[in-house]
VOGU-3710 file (C-alpha; in Angstrom, 3 decimals, decimal comma):
1> mikkhpfepf> 63,536/-111,267/49,530  60,097/-110,154/48,281  58,603/-112,413/45,638  57,997/-111,191/42,110  54,659/-109,455/41,678  52,114/-111,928/40,241  51,354/-111,942/36,530  48,003/-110,304/35,800  45,695/-112,720/33,900  44,069/-109,802/32,053
11> riksiehiti> 44,841/-106,747/29,924  43,868/-103,194/30,877  41,266/-101,869/28,417  40,167/-98,626/30,070  41,879/-96,299/32,529  40,883/-93,715/35,119  43,123/-90,751/35,865  44,636/-90,296/39,339  45,161/-86,814/40,779  48,657/-86,504/42,246
21> ttrqereeac> 48,446/-84,383/45,407  50,998/-82,729/47,712  51,359/-83,305/51,432  50,006/-79,808/52,144  46,944/-80,471/49,984  46,322/-83,715/51,840  46,635/-82,044/55,242  44,089/-79,437/54,159  41,799/-82,166/52,833  41,966/-84,016/56,175
31> nragnnlfnl> 40,954/-80,871/58,035  38,017/-80,280/55,695  36,964/-83,927/56,137  36,916/-83,764/59,930  39,808/-86,248/60,031  37,561/-88,956/58,589  38,810/-90,474/55,332  35,261/-91,421/54,335  34,569/-87,694/53,977  37,291/-87,134/51,360
41> tsdevmidll> 36,360/-86,744/47,721  37,761/-89,415/45,414  39,847/-86,765/43,604  41,740/-86,169/46,853  42,883/-89,810/47,039  45,845/-91,247/45,129  45,588/-94,941/46,071  42,120/-95,880/47,316  42,225/-98,964/49,530  39,229/-97,929/51,627
51> tdsgtgamss> 37,300/-101,007/50,514  37,198/-103,772/47,934  33,383/-103,521/47,915  32,059/-102,361/44,566  35,391/-100,777/43,623  36,836/-103,453/41,321  37,184/-103,238/37,543  34,490/-105,065/35,593  35,479/-107,183/32,596  34,573/-106,679/28,945
61> eqwaalmrgd> 32,104/-109,551/29,317  30,436/-107,791/32,224  30,228/-104,522/30,296  28,706/-106,437/27,404  26,228/-108,001/29,833  25,066/-104,527/30,835  23,755/-104,067/27,297  21,743/-107,285/27,591  19,990/-106,010/30,703  16,237/-106,548/30,591
71> esyagarsfr> 14,627/-103,702/32,506  11,201/-105,333/32,795  9,707/-104,741/36,227  8,795/-108,424/36,736  10,158/-111,671/35,320  13,086/-110,146/33,442  15,432/-112,319/31,386  18,271/-110,824/33,433  16,822/-112,442/36,572  16,660/-115,836/34,865
81> rlkknveeif> 20,298/-115,588/33,828  21,274/-114,666/37,381  19,126/-117,476/38,795  20,977/-120,075/36,706  24,385/-119,056/38,061  23,177/-118,590/41,649  21,740/-122,115/41,662  24,962/-123,544/40,185  27,280/-121,903/42,731  25,228/-121,541/45,920
91> gfdyflpthq> 22,731/-124,407/45,647  20,074/-123,033/48,028  16,392/-123,642/47,303  15,384/-119,969/47,301  17,053/-116,606/46,797  16,258/-112,921/46,519  18,381/-110,241/44,840  19,063/-107,147/46,955  20,826/-103,887/46,197  23,792/-104,892/48,383
101> graaegilaa> 24,782/-107,137/51,268  23,604/-104,918/54,105  20,084/-104,965/52,636  20,132/-108,761/52,852  21,368/-108,512/56,454  18,669/-105,981/57,296  15,898/-108,190/55,937  17,260/-111,253/57,749  17,422/-109,285/61,007  13,892/-107,958/60,507
111> itlkdnnivp> 12,319/-111,410/60,129  14,308/-113,296/62,779  15,406/-111,061/65,672  13,688/-110,005/68,886  14,886/-107,909/71,821  17,983/-109,334/73,547  18,419/-112,178/71,067  22,032/-113,306/70,643  23,677/-114,024/67,291  27,049/-115,812/67,492
121> snthfdttaa> 29,620/-115,683/64,683  33,380/-115,805/64,251  33,506/-111,988/63,915  30,543/-109,900/62,807  31,566/-107,134/60,425  30,288/-103,579/60,803  26,977/-103,654/58,925  26,112/-107,120/60,238  26,666/-106,044/63,827  24,760/-102,797/63,251
131> nilsrnavpv> 21,737/-104,599/61,787  21,699/-106,898/64,818  22,164/-104,074/67,340  19,482/-101,948/65,681  17,004/-104,737/66,549  18,073/-104,604/70,218  19,868/-107,922/69,776  23,471/-108,818/70,623  26,236/-109,815/68,179  28,735/-112,154/69,867
141> nlvieeggdp> 32,153/-112,919/68,367  33,598/-116,387/68,972  36,693/-116,513/66,769  39,437/-118,913/67,845  42,193/-117,606/70,105  44,693/-117,496/67,231  42,347/-115,081/65,439  43,243/-112,427/68,010  46,992/-112,951/67,632  48,431/-110,971/64,694
151> nsnhpfkgnv> 51,627/-113,044/64,774  50,023/-116,475/64,686  50,499/-118,383/61,422  47,426/-120,560/61,897  46,134/-121,190/58,348  42,472/-120,680/59,320  42,407/-117,842/61,839  38,807/-117,111/60,891  37,557/-120,330/62,486  34,839/-120,295/65,121
161> dlqklrhlle> 35,841/-121,567/68,573  33,562/-124,600/68,675  33,855/-125,030/72,428  32,747/-121,437/73,008  29,870/-121,866/70,562  28,677/-124,989/72,355  28,928/-123,256/75,729  26,952/-120,267/74,464  24,186/-122,484/73,123  24,085/-124,486/76,361
171> eegdnvpfcm> 23,724/-121,282/78,383  21,685/-119,067/76,048  20,292/-121,415/73,417  16,669/-120,341/73,819  17,744/-116,789/72,968  19,736/-117,654/69,825  17,594/-117,551/66,653  20,468/-118,584/64,346  24,244/-118,866/64,159  26,517/-117,194/61,604
181> vtvtnnaggg> 29,998/-117,528/60,178  31,719/-114,925/57,987  33,913/-116,133/55,100  36,523/-114,815/54,941  36,637/-113,261/58,404  36,882/-109,613/57,353  37,092/-107,913/60,752  39,691/-110,442/61,895  42,258/-109,788/59,182  40,552/-111,300/56,128
191> qpvsienieg> 41,404/-114,769/57,418  39,736/-117,869/55,944  37,492/-120,429/57,637  38,180/-124,123/57,092  35,569/-126,547/55,797  36,340/-128,746/58,807  35,360/-125,857/61,082  32,120/-125,184/59,200  31,304/-128,902/59,466  31,847/-128,585/63,224
201> irkicdefdk> 29,566/-125,553/63,411  26,921/-127,435/61,430  27,102/-130,388/63,811  26,639/-128,165/66,871  23,792/-126,261/65,201  22,059/-129,584/64,490  22,441/-130,662/68,133  20,765/-127,469/69,316  18,335/-127,197/66,379  19,692/-123,848/65,197
211> plfidscrfa> 19,863/-122,608/61,598  23,280/-121,653/60,250  23,756/-118,647/57,958  26,956/-117,818/56,088  27,995/-114,211/55,529  29,431/-115,162/52,158  30,804/-111,875/50,768  34,161/-113,467/49,905  33,131/-117,096/49,465  35,312/-117,607/46,365
221> enswlvklre> 38,452/-116,272/48,050  37,696/-118,430/51,091  37,203/-121,487/48,867  40,493/-120,804/47,068  42,360/-120,546/50,381  40,698/-123,796/51,490  42,024/-125,409/48,302  45,532/-124,133/49,118  45,571/-124,805/52,871  43,200/-127,700/53,630
231> ekysswsvkd> 44,787/-130,815/52,138  41,530/-132,751/51,798  40,280/-130,241/49,221  43,490/-129,608/47,258  42,133/-131,417/44,181  38,644/-129,885/44,369  37,565/-126,990/42,170  36,690/-123,673/43,823  33,075/-124,065/42,693  32,834/-127,547/44,225
241> iakymfslad> 34,334/-126,352/47,510  31,925/-123,409/47,584  28,882/-125,542/46,834  29,823/-128,044/49,548  30,400/-125,199/52,021  26,942/-123,786/51,264  25,382/-127,242/51,588  26,370/-127,109/55,271  24,265/-123,964/55,837  20,580/-123,109/55,915
251> gatfsakkda> 21,021/-119,770/54,199  23,418/-116,968/53,362  23,791/-113,243/52,903  25,982/-112,047/50,049  27,381/-108,732/48,901  28,002/-109,185/45,184  30,254/-106,108/45,335  33,063/-108,387/46,469  33,414/-111,804/44,830  30,974/-111,123/41,986
261> ivnigglllf> 33,116/-108,077/41,049  30,229/-105,669/40,439  29,630/-102,097/41,558  26,282/-102,868/43,210  24,227/-105,936/44,147  23,614/-108,630/46,734  21,711/-111,815/47,524  19,710/-113,319/50,378  19,473/-117,103/50,196  17,392/-119,700/52,070
271> ndkklfemak> 16,413/-123,346/52,230  13,442/-122,596/54,504  10,364/-121,667/52,435  8,621/-119,928/55,356  11,610/-117,646/55,981  11,899/-117,013/52,260  8,263/-115,897/52,043  8,704/-113,586/55,037  11,862/-112,139/53,488  10,121/-111,698/50,149
281> nelimregfp> 7,438/-109,551/51,800  10,121/-107,402/53,452  11,959/-107,115/50,145  8,855/-105,901/48,328  8,320/-103,209/50,957  11,942/-102,054/51,118  13,795/-103,015/47,954  11,491/-103,887/45,058  9,854/-106,803/43,249  11,462/-110,210/43,968
291> tygglagrdl> 12,926/-110,539/40,459  14,890/-107,296/40,654  15,331/-106,523/44,368  16,253/-102,868/44,003  18,607/-103,425/41,071  18,432/-102,548/37,401  18,266/-105,505/35,027  21,739/-104,630/33,757  23,082/-105,007/37,307  21,579/-108,506/37,522
301> damavglqeg> 23,285/-109,460/34,268  26,664/-108,077/35,372  26,314/-110,023/38,624  25,526/-113,239/36,748  28,751/-112,933/34,738  30,761/-111,792/37,758  29,794/-114,838/39,808  31,501/-117,019/37,215  34,542/-114,759/36,836  34,963/-114,490/40,605
311> cdesylkyrt> 35,362/-118,278/40,785  37,998/-118,421/38,029  41,077/-120,028/39,571  43,674/-118,156/37,512  42,102/-114,909/38,691  41,960/-116,096/42,328  45,605/-117,155/42,197  46,601/-113,684/40,988  44,258/-112,011/43,482  45,602/-113,735/46,580
321> eqvawlyegl> 49,221/-113,507/45,417  48,861/-109,748/44,952  47,638/-109,475/48,537  50,566/-111,645/49,671  53,006/-109,482/47,682  51,863/-106,347/49,493  51,960/-108,195/52,828  55,556/-109,332/52,282  56,644/-105,863/51,172  55,293/-104,312/54,355
331> vangvpvvgp> 56,861/-106,994/56,567  60,237/-106,475/54,868  60,028/-102,783/55,772  59,254/-103,308/59,445  55,514/-102,631/59,287  53,594/-104,893/61,725  50,802/-106,725/59,888  48,335/-109,511/60,592  49,602/-112,796/59,195  49,355/-114,957/57,279
341> pgghavyida> 48,053/-112,933/54,296  44,371/-113,491/53,622  42,138/-113,092/50,616  41,336/-109,450/49,954  43,361/-107,086/52,121  46,416/-106,467/54,248  45,772/-105,437/57,854  48,326/-103,271/59,638  48,538/-103,794/63,395  48,093/-100,218/64,605
351> gamlphipas> 48,145/-101,317/68,225  51,657/-102,704/67,778  52,834/-99,825/65,616  51,514/-97,118/67,961  51,777/-98,616/71,473  51,948/-95,118/72,965  48,355/-94,373/71,886  45,657/-95,946/74,109  42,522/-97,507/72,610  40,505/-94,539/73,895
361> efpaqalsle> 42,456/-92,344/71,474  41,837/-94,675/68,511  45,328/-95,634/67,288  44,024/-97,244/64,087  42,186/-94,074/63,101  45,323/-92,047/63,811  47,427/-94,394/61,669  44,976/-94,323/58,765  45,162/-90,516/58,754  48,960/-90,602/58,734
371> ayieggirgv> 49,015/-93,029/55,778  46,852/-90,615/53,823  48,840/-87,494/54,727  52,163/-89,194/53,956  51,245/-90,852/50,668  47,657/-90,176/49,644  46,585/-93,711/50,582  43,044/-94,146/51,871  42,613/-97,220/54,065  40,004/-97,865/56,726
381> evgsvmlaht> 40,107/-98,148/60,506  39,051/-101,601/61,750  39,345/-101,032/65,471  37,502/-99,357/68,301  35,881/-96,699/66,120  34,301/-99,270/63,832  33,789/-102,315/66,031  33,388/-101,267/69,673  29,739/-101,467/70,717  27,561/-101,414/73,814
391> rpdtgeiiyp> 25,590/-104,523/74,713  21,913/-103,523/74,922  21,240/-106,090/77,663  24,072/-105,144/80,054  25,363/-101,730/78,931  28,901/-103,140/78,779  31,204/-101,670/76,121  32,726/-104,465/74,036  36,060/-103,553/72,451  37,646/-105,466/69,552
401> plelvrfaip> 40,785/-107,449/70,391  42,862/-105,705/67,720  43,346/-102,156/66,444  43,830/-102,550/62,698  44,081/-100,475/59,542  42,790/-102,386/56,522  44,223/-101,847/53,063  41,597/-103,574/50,913  42,748/-104,124/47,335  40,086/-103,484/44,690
411> rrtyteshlk> 39,865/-106,340/42,187  41,759/-105,993/38,889  42,479/-102,313/39,599  46,001/-101,501/40,884  49,401/-102,456/39,461  52,768/-103,284/41,012  53,934/-99,657/40,959  50,834/-98,561/42,863  51,467/-101,137/45,581  55,182/-100,237/45,715
421> hvvntmakva> 54,040/-96,717/46,587  51,966/-98,179/49,431  54,989/-100,094/50,756  57,299/-97,078/50,544  54,738/-94,815/52,209  54,159/-97,151/55,123  57,895/-97,664/55,581  58,204/-93,881/56,110  55,221/-93,862/58,466  56,761/-96,691/60,516
431> qnstkingvk> 60,048/-94,796/60,840  58,216/-91,797/62,324  55,526/-93,662/64,253  56,489/-92,255/67,674  55,496/-88,774/66,467  51,900/-89,770/65,652  49,246/-88,544/68,083  45,870/-90,052/68,897  42,456/-88,651/68,003  39,163/-88,067/69,780
441> iveapeflrh> 35,595/-88,187/68,480  33,955/-84,788/68,027  30,611/-86,003/66,710  29,236/-89,452/65,820  25,925/-91,267/65,212  24,716/-94,196/67,324  25,368/-96,912/64,727  28,133/-97,308/62,123  29,857/-94,220/63,451  33,034/-94,766/61,456
451> ftatfaqv> 31,274/-93,736/58,242  30,324/-90,198/59,285  32,036/-89,356/62,616  34,332/-86,357/62,844  37,578/-86,349/64,817  40,120/-83,945/66,261  43,771/-84,486/67,086  44,485/-85,119/70,771
//
């Protein structure tokens, strides 16, 4: 029996109208979009689960903070308010605001990477991998074996395989400028990383004298799942767990569009003053002055408030239970999903649902199109379109272990009836899955092809 939908710890104060479309209209929209859901207009989408990045609903306090925004070019009050909350939650010695997470990744890559460098992580997400590859370096994924098994109930499937990390550093250590870990592990099903695992990564990094950076987009959700699943931290607050987690790292990248619940913004954080100064120079050239980093003052103020709200435990309880509710509804209707439920999204196992479609015909892309045509739901392919890449040093094509469709739930945005529609739609899709055909790429760029590629039915 599916659990009751969680109680929302907020009231809805403003609404946005949804256009209800027909199946024929959606088929026509897919054709116009080159069978790429990124190319749809928002008016053509009924339930938009493409991403949880920058798509959540801001609170009344955040909207009020927008009016406090100080738009001074340098030294704005908005920056000082952000600085106070960043220091409280993250605890690093230095930070820079950026316009979003990929800008922080790009600056980090620019100041640290050389040709054929190797950057290990649990699983690099799309923009992280692209920023590494664009510098002729190699992203290497070292998630534990359970992370590649959709049916495993391991509580921390985002963990790094410590033995593989040690082996990599023994073999290629001179070519590794830093190590990374993504929390939660977005490309691997939104699965959390345990504090014990991060302590193990830190220990290995110390042995080989390597800095550790955390891709911290969903640090609050990861900390909440640590509180629930790692007994040692069950009595800790989310903020205390997060601050301890960050104390194990030398720096972090952060997209504020996730756990700070804003529409735009990011951070790049360091303990190393030399790296910070190098990053600051890059920021000035690419983003703006170090106290605004490509953002308006009002965005800095909204981020400052959002950092606190994103760590609120009543909100995090609702957030993760809503994800779990959708997960359980899909399971009850025979839809194969990656378990256990994680922090921000439900991941449908397209490889299991469409075993008749080979990876070369992109089963996850095909399934995402069918979900849209059937019910107006826009998800995103997290499979060979998004994550397959060619190693610049060997020319080998590296394919992801899973073909997934991610339904990312925007924060404080959709209600129970919206998610019931998702469940009912996917139940129909599952019943007719043998009739779904694969797709082929018609045109695509070299990097981040999933954003703009066009496809045709096979």
